[in-house]
matplotlib code that plots the C-alpha trace (Angstrom):
import matplotlib.pyplot as plt

x = [-40.4, -41.0, -44.9, -46.6, -50.0, -52.6, -50.9, -53.0, -53.2, -55.7, -57.2, -58.5, -59.8, -61.6, -63.1, -64.4, -66.0, -67.3, -68.9, -70.1, -72.3, -73.5, -74.5, -74.0, -71.4, -69.4, -67.0, -63.2, -62.1, -60.0, -63.2, -65.6, -64.4, -65.6, -69.2, -71.2, -71.5, -75.1, -76.5, -75.1, -78.8, -78.6, -75.2, -76.1, -79.1, -80.2, -78.0, -74.2, -72.7, -70.1, -68.7, -65.3, -66.4, -69.9, -68.5, -65.6, -68.4, -70.6, -67.6, -66.7, -67.3, -70.2, -73.8, -75.8, -79.1, -79.6, -76.8, -77.2, -80.9, -79.1, -76.7, -78.7, -80.7, -78.0, -76.1, -79.1, -78.8, -76.2, -79.3, -81.4, -79.6, -79.3, -82.8, -82.4, -82.7, -84.4, -86.5, -83.9, -84.6, -88.1, -86.1, -83.6, -86.1, -87.5, -84.1, -83.4, -86.2, -86.0, -82.2, -83.2, -86.3, -84.1, -81.6, -83.9, -85.7, -82.0, -79.6, -79.3, -79.0, -76.3, -74.4, -74.7, -73.1, -69.5, -66.5, -66.2, -63.3, -64.7, -68.2, -67.4, -66.1, -68.8, -71.5, -69.9, -70.1, -74.0, -74.0, -72.3, -74.6, -77.7, -76.8, -76.0, -79.0, -80.8, -78.4, -78.9, -82.4, -82.4, -80.3, -83.3, -85.5, -83.5, -83.5, -80.1, -78.7, -75.3, -74.8, -76.0, -73.5, -70.6, -72.8, -73.8, -70.2, -69.7, -72.8, -71.5, -68.1, -69.4, -71.2, -68.3, -66.1, -69.1, -69.4, -65.2, -65.8, -68.2, -65.4, -64.0, -60.4, -59.9, -63.1, -61.6, -58.4, -56.1, -55.7, -52.1, -50.8, -50.7, -50.1, -46.1, -46.7, -47.2, -50.8, -52.9, -55.8, -57.4, -57.0, -54.2, -53.7, -50.8, -50.1, -49.1, -47.2, -47.4, -44.9, -46.8, -45.0, -45.9, -48.8, -48.2, -50.8, -49.8, -46.5, -47.6, -50.4, -51.2, -53.5, -54.8, -55.1, -57.4, -56.1, -58.8, -57.1, -60.7, -61.7, -58.0, -55.9, -52.8, -53.4, -53.0, -50.6, -48.0, -48.9, -47.7, -45.2, -44.0, -44.8, -42.4, -39.4, -39.6, -40.7, -42.2, -40.0, -39.1, -41.1, -42.9, -46.1, -45.7, -49.3, -52.0, -54.1, -58.0, -58.6, -56.4, -53.2, -50.8, -47.0, -45.3, -43.3, -39.4, -36.8, -34.7, -36.0, -38.2, -42.1, -42.6, -40.9, -37.9, -37.6, -34.3, -34.7, -35.3, -33.9, -37.2, -40.5, -42.8, -46.4, -49.5, -52.6, -56.1, -58.1, -61.5, -64.1, -67.6, -70.7, -72.5, -69.4, -67.3, -64.0, -62.3, -62.3, -58.7, -57.1, -59.9, -62.4, -66.2, -66.5, -64.5, -66.2, -69.8, -70.8, -71.6, -74.4, -72.4, -71.1, -68.0, -67.3, -64.9, -65.6, -64.5, -68.0, -65.7, -63.4, -60.0, -60.3, -56.8, -56.5, -53.0, -52.4, -52.2, -50.9, -53.4, -55.2, -52.1, -54.7, -52.1, -49.5, -49.8, -46.6, -46.5, -47.8, -50.9, -53.6, -56.5, -59.2, -61.0, -64.7, -65.5, -65.6, -69.2, -67.5, -66.7, -70.2, -70.4, -71.6, -70.5, -67.4, -66.9, -62.9]
y = [-62.5, -60.9, -60.2, -62.1, -62.0, -63.3, -62.8, -63.5, -59.8, -60.1, -63.0, -61.5, -58.4, -60.7, -62.9, -59.5, -58.1, -61.3, -61.5, -57.8, -59.1, -62.2, -60.8, -56.4, -55.8, -52.4, -52.3, -51.3, -48.0, -48.9, -49.2, -46.2, -44.2, -46.9, -46.9, -49.8, -53.3, -54.6, -57.4, -60.9, -61.9, -59.6, -61.1, -64.9, -65.5, -69.1, -72.3, -71.8, -74.2, -75.9, -78.2, -77.4, -79.2, -77.5, -74.0, -75.0, -75.6, -72.7, -70.4, -70.9, -67.8, -69.5, -68.2, -71.0, -71.0, -75.1, -76.5, -75.2, -76.5, -80.3, -78.9, -77.9, -80.9, -83.2, -80.6, -80.8, -84.8, -84.2, -82.2, -85.2, -87.7, -85.9, -87.1, -90.8, -94.0, -95.1, -92.0, -90.1, -91.6, -90.5, -87.0, -88.2, -89.6, -86.0, -84.5, -87.2, -86.8, -83.1, -83.2, -85.9, -83.5, -80.5, -82.3, -83.6, -80.1, -78.1, -80.5, -78.3, -75.2, -76.6, -78.2, -74.6, -73.5, -75.4, -73.3, -74.8, -76.8, -78.6, -79.5, -83.1, -83.8, -81.7, -84.0, -87.1, -86.2, -85.3, -88.6, -90.5, -88.1, -89.3, -92.9, -92.2, -90.6, -93.5, -96.0, -93.5, -94.0, -97.3, -97.5, -94.8, -98.0, -100.8, -98.6, -98.9, -95.9, -96.4, -96.4, -93.1, -90.5, -92.4, -92.3, -88.2, -87.9, -89.6, -87.3, -84.0, -85.0, -84.9, -81.6, -79.8, -81.2, -79.9, -76.5, -76.2, -77.0, -74.0, -71.9, -69.9, -68.4, -65.7, -63.9, -60.2, -58.1, -58.2, -54.6, -53.3, -52.7, -56.3, -57.8, -57.9, -60.4, -64.2, -65.2, -67.5, -67.9, -70.7, -73.3, -75.9, -78.2, -78.9, -81.7, -80.2, -83.8, -83.0, -85.0, -85.7, -85.3, -87.5, -89.2, -92.9, -93.6, -91.5, -90.7, -88.1, -86.8, -84.7, -81.6, -81.2, -77.9, -76.5, -72.9, -70.5, -68.2, -67.2, -66.0, -64.6, -64.7, -62.4, -64.4, -67.9, -67.1, -65.7, -68.9, -71.1, -69.1, -69.4, -73.5, -73.6, -71.9, -74.7, -71.9, -74.2, -76.8, -78.6, -75.2, -76.2, -75.7, -72.5, -72.6, -74.8, -73.8, -74.5, -71.4, -71.3, -73.5, -71.5, -71.3, -69.8, -67.3, -67.9, -68.2, -64.9, -61.4, -61.2, -62.3, -63.2, -63.7, -61.9, -61.6, -62.2, -59.9, -56.9, -58.3, -57.0, -58.6, -58.9, -58.5, -58.6, -56.6, -57.7, -59.7, -60.4, -61.5, -60.5, -62.8, -60.9, -59.4, -59.7, -59.0, -58.9, -55.9, -55.2, -53.7, -52.7, -54.6, -55.5, -53.1, -50.3, -50.4, -50.6, -54.2, -55.8, -58.3, -58.8, -62.6, -63.6, -66.3, -67.5, -67.9, -69.4, -72.0, -75.5, -77.2, -76.7, -73.2, -72.1, -68.2, -65.5, -63.9, -60.5, -57.9, -56.3, -53.4, -53.9, -54.9, -55.5, -57.0, -60.5, -62.5, -66.1, -66.5, -68.9, -70.4, -72.5, -71.2, -73.8, -74.0, -75.5, -72.3, -70.7, -67.2, -67.5, -68.7, -69.4, -67.4, -64.2, -61.8, -60.8, -62.0]
z = [92.8, 89.3, 88.4, 86.2, 84.4, 86.7, 89.7, 93.0, 93.7, 90.2, 91.4, 94.4, 92.5, 90.2, 92.8, 94.2, 91.1, 90.5, 94.4, 94.1, 90.7, 92.6, 95.7, 95.5, 97.6, 97.4, 94.9, 95.5, 95.7, 92.6, 90.7, 92.2, 88.8, 86.4, 85.1, 87.0, 85.4, 83.9, 86.4, 85.9, 85.1, 82.1, 80.6, 80.8, 78.8, 78.3, 78.9, 77.6, 74.9, 76.7, 74.3, 72.6, 69.2, 69.4, 70.0, 67.5, 64.8, 65.4, 65.3, 61.5, 59.5, 57.6, 56.9, 55.8, 57.6, 55.7, 57.6, 60.9, 60.9, 60.7, 63.0, 66.2, 66.6, 66.6, 69.3, 71.0, 71.6, 74.5, 76.2, 75.5, 76.9, 80.7, 80.7, 82.9, 81.6, 78.6, 78.7, 76.9, 73.5, 73.4, 72.7, 70.8, 68.4, 67.9, 67.2, 64.9, 63.1, 62.9, 62.0, 58.9, 58.1, 57.5, 55.7, 53.3, 53.0, 52.9, 51.1, 48.0, 49.8, 51.8, 48.6, 47.0, 49.9, 49.6, 49.0, 44.6, 45.0, 47.8, 46.1, 45.6, 49.2, 50.7, 48.5, 50.0, 53.6, 53.1, 51.6, 54.9, 57.1, 55.3, 56.3, 59.5, 60.5, 59.5, 61.4, 64.5, 64.1, 64.3, 67.2, 68.9, 67.5, 69.4, 72.4, 72.3, 74.6, 74.9, 70.9, 70.9, 72.0, 69.7, 67.2, 67.1, 67.5, 64.5, 62.4, 64.0, 62.8, 59.1, 60.0, 61.1, 58.1, 55.8, 57.5, 57.2, 53.4, 53.2, 53.8, 50.6, 51.7, 54.8, 55.2, 56.0, 56.2, 59.3, 60.2, 58.9, 61.9, 63.1, 59.3, 60.0, 62.8, 62.9, 61.5, 61.3, 58.6, 59.4, 62.0, 63.1, 65.3, 68.1, 70.4, 73.9, 75.9, 79.6, 82.0, 85.0, 88.4, 91.8, 90.1, 90.2, 87.9, 84.9, 83.6, 80.5, 79.2, 75.6, 75.5, 71.9, 71.1, 68.0, 67.4, 65.2, 63.3, 61.7, 65.2, 66.5, 64.0, 65.6, 68.8, 67.6, 64.8, 68.0, 69.5, 66.5, 65.5, 69.7, 68.8, 65.8, 67.5, 70.6, 73.2, 75.5, 75.2, 78.6, 80.3, 83.3, 84.3, 86.5, 88.6, 89.1, 92.2, 91.5, 89.7, 86.5, 84.7, 83.6, 81.6, 78.9, 81.5, 80.5, 82.9, 83.3, 83.9, 80.7, 81.2, 77.9, 74.5, 73.4, 69.5, 68.6, 65.5, 68.1, 71.3, 72.8, 74.2, 71.4, 72.6, 70.6, 71.4, 73.0, 70.0, 70.6, 67.5, 69.0, 67.7, 65.1, 63.9, 60.4, 62.2, 65.4, 67.8, 69.0, 72.2, 74.1, 75.9, 75.3, 78.6, 77.2, 73.8, 75.8, 74.7, 78.3, 76.3, 73.2, 73.2, 71.9, 69.1, 71.5, 74.6, 78.2, 78.1, 77.3, 80.2, 78.7, 76.7, 76.3, 76.4, 76.5, 80.3, 79.8, 82.4, 84.7, 82.9, 79.8, 77.2, 74.9, 76.8, 76.0, 75.1, 75.8, 79.1, 78.4, 80.7, 81.0, 83.2, 85.3, 85.3, 88.1, 89.8, 90.7, 90.4, 87.1, 85.5, 81.5, 79.5, 81.2, 80.4, 84.0, 83.9]

ax = plt.figure().add_subplot(projection="3d")
ax.plot(x, y, z, "-o")
ax.set_aspect("equal")
plt.show()
């Protein structure tokens, strides 16, 4: 059987590496020449964000403190709702008051941060947000816990739309060597319909995939191009073992997409946007760059995060195989870059 990225051997090595970080057991001889990784407790700093919507909002290339000060307490409502019963509403009320105060004080600064062509729409969204927060305050006063989460979702949608309206064009130049590749300069949504076998309760489901070209224009552009070529149509899920779900390996000897214009496999570079940087790092892992403590803009925190699979030790070998890492595994804690 032809080899695939994320082979069982590679998974075993990854698990051993993770176990080493957690328990301190000796590493494999193959890793003896590499510098030791820092302690896992250093890598994990604070509770990670696991909500995919929040991750996408925070990943937008904007720098407007005023809107973030409105967003954060609204995001924090999710944590407040983890408190049992109606006691959660006391914490939610503090969140709402903080967000309302931040909106009142920062509305002018938020509007000034909108792209010129989108100011009118952004101002309308802020008006809706203001009304919605008054409605949420009333929900809290009525002690209607069940109505909090749906209203929070609505308000965060307004926030996300306002933040997207702050993005004015693409924020950086893609390196020249990658400009002839398919690129996504922005975001796109792809619906993947999956037929389910051997389940009498479910015949098919739809994965809604948000592709973030702001933070990974080459990787996202490659996937969009393959979708437009109908590359994945009719392809089976090729691995689902409780660790990852993976597909994208075509029939035949090739392990990726063969570009008909060159009759060769098309591969893309490793592409990682580090939090705080203006453009992605290419072709090197964070460990190779010495950025052990760095946080990425698109982490694996959220269940359902999709990524490109690569050959072991070949950073630039991604082509068409995609996977979803199942985050229940205690060996892959959120916020830690250990795989």
